[in-house]
PyMOL Python script that loads the backbone (N, CA, C, O; Angstrom):
from pymol import cmd

cmd.read_pdbstr("""\
ATOM      1  N   MET A   1      71.508 210.530 142.305  1.00  0.00           N
ATOM      2  CA  MET A   1      70.173 209.280 142.820  1.00  0.00           C
ATOM      3  C   MET A   1      69.864 208.959 143.626  1.00  0.00           C
ATOM      4  O   MET A   1      68.718 209.217 143.994  1.00  0.00           O
ATOM      5  N   GLU A   2      70.963 207.990 144.583  1.00  0.00           N
ATOM      6  CA  GLU A   2      70.556 208.030 146.282  1.00  0.00           C
ATOM      7  C   GLU A   2      70.623 208.764 146.923  1.00  0.00           C
ATOM      8  O   GLU A   2      70.635 208.423 148.106  1.00  0.00           O
ATOM      9  N   LYS A   3      70.675 209.647 146.736  1.00  0.00           N
ATOM     10  CA  LYS A   3      70.095 211.224 147.381  1.00  0.00           C
ATOM     11  C   LYS A   3      68.616 211.484 147.495  1.00  0.00           C
ATOM     12  O   LYS A   3      68.114 211.974 148.506  1.00  0.00           O
ATOM     13  N   LEU A   4      68.192 211.270 146.829  1.00  0.00           N
ATOM     14  CA  LEU A   4      66.833 211.636 146.128  1.00  0.00           C
ATOM     15  C   LEU A   4      65.950 210.769 146.166  1.00  0.00           C
ATOM     16  O   LEU A   4      64.849 210.898 145.630  1.00  0.00           O
ATOM     17  N   GLU A   5      66.479 209.383 147.063  1.00  0.00           N
ATOM     18  CA  GLU A   5      65.475 208.359 147.009  1.00  0.00           C
ATOM     19  C   GLU A   5      65.644 207.967 149.064  1.00  0.00           C
ATOM     20  O   GLU A   5      64.800 207.476 149.814  1.00  0.00           O
ATOM     21  N   GLU A   6      67.230 208.502 149.405  1.00  0.00           N
ATOM     22  CA  GLU A   6      66.799 208.559 150.985  1.00  0.00           C
ATOM     23  C   GLU A   6      65.848 210.213 151.389  1.00  0.00           C
ATOM     24  O   GLU A   6      65.231 210.357 152.444  1.00  0.00           O
ATOM     25  N   GLN A   7      65.911 210.964 150.631  1.00  0.00           N
ATOM     26  CA  GLN A   7      64.954 212.144 150.857  1.00  0.00           C
ATOM     27  C   GLN A   7      63.566 212.089 150.451  1.00  0.00           C
ATOM     28  O   GLN A   7      62.890 213.110 150.583  1.00  0.00           O
ATOM     29  N   ILE A   8      62.861 210.651 149.801  1.00  0.00           N
ATOM     30  CA  ILE A   8      62.610 210.328 149.324  1.00  0.00           C
ATOM     31  C   ILE A   8      61.723 209.306 150.728  1.00  0.00           C
ATOM     32  O   ILE A   8      60.762 209.546 151.460  1.00  0.00           O
ATOM     33  N   ALA A   9      62.194 208.716 150.645  1.00  0.00           N
ATOM     34  CA  ALA A   9      62.127 207.622 152.121  1.00  0.00           C
ATOM     35  C   ALA A   9      62.458 208.188 153.259  1.00  0.00           C
ATOM     36  O   ALA A   9      62.354 207.326 154.131  1.00  0.00           O
ATOM     37  N   HIS A  10      62.954 209.624 153.901  1.00  0.00           N
ATOM     38  CA  HIS A  10      62.483 210.166 155.398  1.00  0.00           C
ATOM     39  C   HIS A  10      61.093 210.972 154.271  1.00  0.00           C
ATOM     40  O   HIS A  10      60.798 210.051 153.509  1.00  0.00           O
ATOM     41  N   LEU A  11      60.654 211.583 154.086  1.00  0.00           N
ATOM     42  CA  LEU A  11      59.743 212.397 153.439  1.00  0.00           C
ATOM     43  C   LEU A  11      58.527 210.783 153.976  1.00  0.00           C
ATOM     44  O   LEU A  11      57.660 210.916 154.841  1.00  0.00           O
ATOM     45  N   THR A  12      58.684 209.939 153.511  1.00  0.00           N
ATOM     46  CA  THR A  12      57.683 208.912 153.539  1.00  0.00           C
ATOM     47  C   THR A  12      57.524 208.685 154.879  1.00  0.00           C
ATOM     48  O   THR A  12      56.454 208.146 155.161  1.00  0.00           O
ATOM     49  N   ARG A  13      58.247 208.926 155.778  1.00  0.00           N
ATOM     50  CA  ARG A  13      58.141 208.103 157.117  1.00  0.00           C
ATOM     51  C   ARG A  13      57.107 209.501 157.690  1.00  0.00           C
ATOM     52  O   ARG A  13      55.942 209.616 158.070  1.00  0.00           O
ATOM     53  N   THR A  14      58.319 210.455 157.491  1.00  0.00           N
ATOM     54  CA  THR A  14      57.678 211.796 157.829  1.00  0.00           C
ATOM     55  C   THR A  14      55.767 211.754 157.633  1.00  0.00           C
ATOM     56  O   THR A  14      54.868 212.020 158.430  1.00  0.00           O
ATOM     57  N   VAL A  15      55.760 211.443 156.663  1.00  0.00           N
ATOM     58  CA  VAL A  15      54.153 211.603 156.457  1.00  0.00           C
ATOM     59  C   VAL A  15      53.466 210.118 157.290  1.00  0.00           C
ATOM     60  O   VAL A  15      52.292 210.268 157.627  1.00  0.00           O
ATOM     61  N   GLU A  16      53.740 209.521 157.440  1.00  0.00           N
ATOM     62  CA  GLU A  16      53.512 208.241 157.696  1.00  0.00           C
ATOM     63  C   GLU A  16      53.198 208.732 159.656  1.00  0.00           C
ATOM     64  O   GLU A  16      52.147 208.772 160.295  1.00  0.00           O
ATOM     65  N   GLU A  17      54.135 208.924 159.924  1.00  0.00           N
ATOM     66  CA  GLU A  17      54.128 209.394 161.705  1.00  0.00           C
ATOM     67  C   GLU A  17      52.721 210.879 161.663  1.00  0.00           C
ATOM     68  O   GLU A  17      51.702 211.011 162.340  1.00  0.00           O
ATOM     69  N   LEU A  18      53.165 211.529 160.835  1.00  0.00           N
ATOM     70  CA  LEU A  18      51.930 212.534 160.755  1.00  0.00           C
ATOM     71  C   LEU A  18      50.867 211.705 160.541  1.00  0.00           C
ATOM     72  O   LEU A  18      50.352 211.407 161.618  1.00  0.00           O
ATOM     73  N   SER A  19      50.320 211.205 159.601  1.00  0.00           N
ATOM     74  CA  SER A  19      49.301 210.376 159.210  1.00  0.00           C
ATOM     75  C   SER A  19      48.682 209.220 160.742  1.00  0.00           C
ATOM     76  O   SER A  19      47.620 209.006 161.326  1.00  0.00           O
ATOM     77  N   ASP A  20      49.691 208.894 160.798  1.00  0.00           N
ATOM     78  CA  ASP A  20      49.379 208.328 163.091  1.00  0.00           C
ATOM     79  C   ASP A  20      48.929 209.385 164.101  1.00  0.00           C
ATOM     80  O   ASP A  20      48.141 209.242 165.036  1.00  0.00           O
ATOM     81  N   ILE A  21      49.423 210.193 163.814  1.00  0.00           N
ATOM     82  CA  ILE A  21      49.280 211.960 164.704  1.00  0.00           C
ATOM     83  C   ILE A  21      48.222 211.930 164.487  1.00  0.00           C
ATOM     84  O   ILE A  21      47.550 211.915 165.519  1.00  0.00           O
ATOM     85  N   VAL A  22      47.621 211.910 163.526  1.00  0.00           N
ATOM     86  CA  VAL A  22      46.245 213.222 163.013  1.00  0.00           C
ATOM     87  C   VAL A  22      45.455 212.437 163.857  1.00  0.00           C
ATOM     88  O   VAL A  22      44.785 212.740 164.844  1.00  0.00           O
ATOM     89  N   ALA A  23      45.798 210.619 162.887  1.00  0.00           N
ATOM     90  CA  ALA A  23      44.302 209.606 163.280  1.00  0.00           C
ATOM     91  C   ALA A  23      44.292 210.233 165.303  1.00  0.00           C
ATOM     92  O   ALA A  23      43.531 211.123 165.685  1.00  0.00           O
ATOM     93  N   THR A  24      45.031 209.695 166.001  1.00  0.00           N
ATOM     94  CA  THR A  24      45.477 209.590 166.907  1.00  0.00           C
ATOM     95  C   THR A  24      44.238 210.906 167.859  1.00  0.00           C
ATOM     96  O   THR A  24      43.371 210.705 168.710  1.00  0.00           O
ATOM     97  N   GLN A  25      44.681 212.070 167.247  1.00  0.00           N
ATOM     98  CA  GLN A  25      44.484 213.576 167.196  1.00  0.00           C
ATOM     99  C   GLN A  25      42.820 213.564 167.627  1.00  0.00           C
ATOM    100  O   GLN A  25      42.331 214.039 168.652  1.00  0.00           O
ATOM    101  N   ALA A  26      41.994 212.740 166.309  1.00  0.00           N
ATOM    102  CA  ALA A  26      40.936 212.606 165.905  1.00  0.00           C
ATOM    103  C   ALA A  26      40.168 212.045 166.399  1.00  0.00           C
ATOM    104  O   ALA A  26      38.972 212.328 166.334  1.00  0.00           O
ATOM    105  N   GLU A  27      41.006 210.397 167.487  1.00  0.00           N
ATOM    106  CA  GLU A  27      40.346 210.150 168.297  1.00  0.00           C
ATOM    107  C   GLU A  27      39.937 211.177 169.118  1.00  0.00           C
ATOM    108  O   GLU A  27      38.924 211.871 169.033  1.00  0.00           O
ATOM    109  N   GLU A  28      40.992 211.204 170.069  1.00  0.00           N
ATOM    110  CA  GLU A  28      40.279 212.338 171.114  1.00  0.00           C
ATOM    111  C   GLU A  28      39.327 213.072 170.931  1.00  0.00           C
ATOM    112  O   GLU A  28      38.318 213.190 171.625  1.00  0.00           O
ATOM    113  N   ILE A  29      39.702 213.771 169.674  1.00  0.00           N
ATOM    114  CA  ILE A  29      39.016 215.321 169.884  1.00  0.00           C
ATOM    115  C   ILE A  29      38.001 214.338 169.904  1.00  0.00           C
ATOM    116  O   ILE A  29      37.899 214.100 171.107  1.00  0.00           O
ATOM    117  N   VAL A  30      36.881 213.349 169.091  1.00  0.00           N
ATOM    118  CA  VAL A  30      35.656 212.524 169.098  1.00  0.00           C
ATOM    119  C   VAL A  30      35.617 212.518 170.693  1.00  0.00           C
ATOM    120  O   VAL A  30      34.642 213.132 171.127  1.00  0.00           O
ATOM    121  N   THR A  31      36.387 212.009 171.595  1.00  0.00           N
ATOM    122  CA  THR A  31      36.425 211.173 172.977  1.00  0.00           C
ATOM    123  C   THR A  31      35.985 212.463 173.795  1.00  0.00           C
ATOM    124  O   THR A  31      35.089 212.255 174.614  1.00  0.00           O
ATOM    125  N   LEU A  32      36.612 214.141 173.679  1.00  0.00           N
ATOM    126  CA  LEU A  32      36.321 214.796 173.893  1.00  0.00           C
ATOM    127  C   LEU A  32      34.934 215.742 173.715  1.00  0.00           C
ATOM    128  O   LEU A  32      34.537 216.498 174.601  1.00  0.00           O
ATOM    129  N   ASN A  33      34.173 215.539 172.218  1.00  0.00           N
ATOM    130  CA  ASN A  33      33.387 216.020 172.104  1.00  0.00           C
ATOM    131  C   ASN A  33      32.418 215.170 172.667  1.00  0.00           C
ATOM    132  O   ASN A  33      31.521 215.965 172.948  1.00  0.00           O
ATOM    133  N   ARG A  34      31.978 213.886 173.058  1.00  0.00           N
ATOM    134  CA  ARG A  34      31.918 213.349 173.472  1.00  0.00           C
ATOM    135  C   ARG A  34      31.023 213.607 174.654  1.00  0.00           C
ATOM    136  O   ARG A  34      29.823 213.598 174.932  1.00  0.00           O
ATOM    137  N   ARG A  35      32.738 213.948 175.477  1.00  0.00           N
ATOM    138  CA  ARG A  35      32.652 214.299 177.098  1.00  0.00           C
ATOM    139  C   ARG A  35      31.699 215.774 177.041  1.00  0.00           C
ATOM    140  O   ARG A  35      31.181 216.008 178.133  1.00  0.00           O
ATOM    141  N   VAL A  36      31.506 216.400 176.382  1.00  0.00           N
ATOM    142  CA  VAL A  36      31.400 217.890 176.726  1.00  0.00           C
ATOM    143  C   VAL A  36      30.206 217.871 176.230  1.00  0.00           C
ATOM    144  O   VAL A  36      29.541 218.781 176.725  1.00  0.00           O
ATOM    145  N   HIS A  37      29.362 216.973 175.139  1.00  0.00           N
ATOM    146  CA  HIS A  37      28.317 216.693 175.007  1.00  0.00           C
ATOM    147  C   HIS A  37      27.571 216.713 176.265  1.00  0.00           C
ATOM    148  O   HIS A  37      26.828 217.662 176.515  1.00  0.00           O
ATOM    149  N   MET A  38      27.776 215.321 177.420  1.00  0.00           N
ATOM    150  CA  MET A  38      27.888 214.714 178.192  1.00  0.00           C
ATOM    151  C   MET A  38      27.846 215.960 179.442  1.00  0.00           C
ATOM    152  O   MET A  38      27.055 216.336 180.306  1.00  0.00           O
ATOM    153  N   LEU A  39      28.868 216.235 179.071  1.00  0.00           N
ATOM    154  CA  LEU A  39      28.204 217.161 180.606  1.00  0.00           C
ATOM    155  C   LEU A  39      27.323 218.514 180.048  1.00  0.00           C
ATOM    156  O   LEU A  39      26.567 219.073 180.842  1.00  0.00           O
ATOM    157  N   MET A  40      27.424 218.905 178.960  1.00  0.00           N
ATOM    158  CA  MET A  40      26.107 220.158 178.811  1.00  0.00           C
ATOM    159  C   MET A  40      24.544 219.260 178.870  1.00  0.00           C
ATOM    160  O   MET A  40      23.580 219.326 179.633  1.00  0.00           O
ATOM    161  N   GLN A  41      24.762 218.682 178.039  1.00  0.00           N
ATOM    162  CA  GLN A  41      23.155 217.656 178.734  1.00  0.00           C
ATOM    163  C   GLN A  41      23.289 217.576 180.284  1.00  0.00           C
ATOM    164  O   GLN A  41      22.719 218.501 180.863  1.00  0.00           O
ATOM    165  N   ARG A  42      23.891 216.710 181.046  1.00  0.00           N
ATOM    166  CA  ARG A  42      24.183 216.807 182.555  1.00  0.00           C
ATOM    167  C   ARG A  42      24.002 218.875 183.059  1.00  0.00           C
ATOM    168  O   ARG A  42      23.192 219.143 183.946  1.00  0.00           O
ATOM    169  N   GLU A  43      24.425 219.491 182.710  1.00  0.00           N
ATOM    170  CA  GLU A  43      23.983 220.585 183.426  1.00  0.00           C
ATOM    171  C   GLU A  43      22.923 221.523 182.778  1.00  0.00           C
ATOM    172  O   GLU A  43      22.675 222.652 183.202  1.00  0.00           O
ATOM    173  N   GLY A  44      22.162 220.779 181.415  1.00  0.00           N
ATOM    174  CA  GLY A  44      21.443 221.468 181.584  1.00  0.00           C
ATOM    175  C   GLY A  44      19.614 220.734 182.235  1.00  0.00           C
ATOM    176  O   GLY A  44      18.617 221.297 182.689  1.00  0.00           O
ATOM    177  N   GLU A  45      20.006 219.056 181.907  1.00  0.00           N
ATOM    178  CA  GLU A  45      19.233 218.614 182.990  1.00  0.00           C
ATOM    179  C   GLU A  45      19.785 219.017 184.708  1.00  0.00           C
ATOM    180  O   GLU A  45      19.521 218.106 185.492  1.00  0.00           O
ATOM    181  N   ARG A  46      20.044 219.463 184.940  1.00  0.00           N
ATOM    182  CA  ARG A  46      20.682 220.035 186.377  1.00  0.00           C
ATOM    183  C   ARG A  46      19.481 221.886 186.657  1.00  0.00           C
ATOM    184  O   ARG A  46      18.931 222.328 187.666  1.00  0.00           O
ATOM    185  N   GLU A  47      19.535 222.244 185.689  1.00  0.00           N
ATOM    186  CA  GLU A  47      18.924 223.623 184.938  1.00  0.00           C
ATOM    187  C   GLU A  47      17.646 223.203 185.384  1.00  0.00           C
ATOM    188  O   GLU A  47      17.105 223.441 186.464  1.00  0.00           O
ATOM    189  N   ALA A  48      17.159 222.432 184.250  1.00  0.00           N
ATOM    190  CA  ALA A  48      15.384 222.168 184.750  1.00  0.00           C
ATOM    191  C   ALA A  48      14.958 221.598 186.361  1.00  0.00           C
ATOM    192  O   ALA A  48      14.082 222.001 187.126  1.00  0.00           O
ATOM    193  N   GLN A  49      15.841 220.633 186.490  1.00  0.00           N
ATOM    194  CA  GLN A  49      15.270 220.522 188.066  1.00  0.00           C
ATOM    195  C   GLN A  49      15.451 221.641 188.897  1.00  0.00           C
ATOM    196  O   GLN A  49      15.175 221.243 190.029  1.00  0.00           O
ATOM    197  N   GLY A  50      15.747 222.753 188.940  1.00  0.00           N
ATOM    198  CA  GLY A  50      16.290 223.583 189.484  1.00  0.00           C
ATOM    199  C   GLY A  50      17.180 224.336 190.608  1.00  0.00           C
ATOM    200  O   GLY A  50      17.207 225.336 191.325  1.00  0.00           O
ATOM    201  N   GLY A  51      18.003 222.969 190.206  1.00  0.00           N
ATOM    202  CA  GLY A  51      19.585 223.315 191.316  1.00  0.00           C
ATOM    203  C   GLY A  51      20.457 223.761 190.682  1.00  0.00           C
ATOM    204  O   GLY A  51      21.638 223.709 191.027  1.00  0.00           O
ATOM    205  N   GLY A  52      19.918 224.426 189.344  1.00  0.00           N
ATOM    206  CA  GLY A  52      21.016 225.542 188.872  1.00  0.00           C
ATOM    207  C   GLY A  52      20.880 226.494 189.331  1.00  0.00           C
ATOM    208  O   GLY A  52      19.779 227.043 189.357  1.00  0.00           O
ATOM    209  N   SER A  53      22.769 227.399 190.238  1.00  0.00           N
ATOM    210  CA  SER A  53      22.456 228.156 190.490  1.00  0.00           C
ATOM    211  C   SER A  53      23.589 229.204 190.030  1.00  0.00           C
ATOM    212  O   SER A  53      24.563 228.717 189.456  1.00  0.00           O
ATOM    213  N   VAL A  54      23.551 230.728 190.246  1.00  0.00           N
ATOM    214  CA  VAL A  54      24.949 231.095 189.542  1.00  0.00           C
ATOM    215  C   VAL A  54      25.982 231.953 190.502  1.00  0.00           C
ATOM    216  O   VAL A  54      25.852 232.906 191.270  1.00  0.00           O
ATOM    217  N   VAL A  55      27.184 231.041 190.019  1.00  0.00           N
ATOM    218  CA  VAL A  55      28.602 231.582 190.907  1.00  0.00           C
ATOM    219  C   VAL A  55      29.133 232.995 191.367  1.00  0.00           C
ATOM    220  O   VAL A  55      30.342 232.809 191.231  1.00  0.00           O
ATOM    221  N   ILE A  56      29.017 234.118 191.764  1.00  0.00           N
ATOM    222  CA  ILE A  56      29.486 234.988 191.537  1.00  0.00           C
ATOM    223  C   ILE A  56      30.748 234.797 191.954  1.00  0.00           C
ATOM    224  O   ILE A  56      31.195 234.082 192.850  1.00  0.00           O
ATOM    225  N   GLY A  57      31.338 235.623 191.091  1.00  0.00           N
ATOM    226  CA  GLY A  57      32.910 235.410 191.639  1.00  0.00           C
ATOM    227  C   GLY A  57      34.067 236.202 193.415  1.00  0.00           C
ATOM    228  O   GLY A  57      35.081 235.919 194.055  1.00  0.00           O
ATOM    229  N   ASP A  58      32.731 237.453 193.398  1.00  0.00           N
ATOM    230  CA  ASP A  58      33.274 238.025 195.097  1.00  0.00           C
ATOM    231  C   ASP A  58      32.490 237.158 195.946  1.00  0.00           C
ATOM    232  O   ASP A  58      32.589 237.685 197.054  1.00  0.00           O
ATOM    233  N   GLU A  59      32.031 236.505 196.019  1.00  0.00           N
ATOM    234  CA  GLU A  59      30.742 235.661 196.751  1.00  0.00           C
ATOM    235  C   GLU A  59      31.873 234.224 197.527  1.00  0.00           C
ATOM    236  O   GLU A  59      32.661 233.370 197.121  1.00  0.00           O
ATOM    237  N   ARG A  60      31.263 234.719 198.890  1.00  0.00           N
ATOM    238  CA  ARG A  60      32.534 233.755 199.836  1.00  0.00           C
ATOM    239  C   ARG A  60      31.769 232.513 199.892  1.00  0.00           C
ATOM    240  O   ARG A  60      30.538 232.505 199.891  1.00  0.00           O
ATOM    241  N   PRO A  61      32.849 230.950 199.964  1.00  0.00           N
ATOM    242  CA  PRO A  61      32.316 230.375 200.115  1.00  0.00           C
ATOM    243  C   PRO A  61      31.339 230.268 201.382  1.00  0.00           C
ATOM    244  O   PRO A  61      31.019 231.192 202.130  1.00  0.00           O
ATOM    245  N   PRO A  62      30.806 228.475 201.469  1.00  0.00           N
ATOM    246  CA  PRO A  62      29.561 229.293 202.644  1.00  0.00           C
ATOM    247  C   PRO A  62      30.550 228.670 203.694  1.00  0.00           C
ATOM    248  O   PRO A  62      30.105 228.659 204.841  1.00  0.00           O
ATOM    249  N   HIS A  63      32.252 227.965 203.455  1.00  0.00           N
ATOM    250  CA  HIS A  63      32.452 227.535 204.548  1.00  0.00           C
ATOM    251  C   HIS A  63      33.346 228.582 205.730  1.00  0.00           C
ATOM    252  O   HIS A  63      33.881 228.378 206.820  1.00  0.00           O
ATOM    253  N   TYR A  64      33.210 229.449 205.079  1.00  0.00           N
ATOM    254  CA  TYR A  64      33.539 230.965 205.467  1.00  0.00           C
ATOM    255  C   TYR A  64      33.198 231.091 206.886  1.00  0.00           C
ATOM    256  O   TYR A  64      33.351 232.167 207.464  1.00  0.00           O
TER     257      TYR A  64
END
""", "prot")
cmd.dss("prot")
cmd.show_as("cartoon", "prot")
cmd.util.cbc("prot")
cmd.orient("prot")
């Protein structure tokens, strides 16, 4: 009986720790989603103003 109580206590603690981790990750995901949305809006505004340019991988930077 004691062994079962110990296992239940261990599992309960593990579930609480995992719940805290999931809650923290959910907050981080919300923050990251807001940042991505903000960056997409900013880039959309930049493209609408005509400042959007296509970056070509083989193109040398202007300082060369």
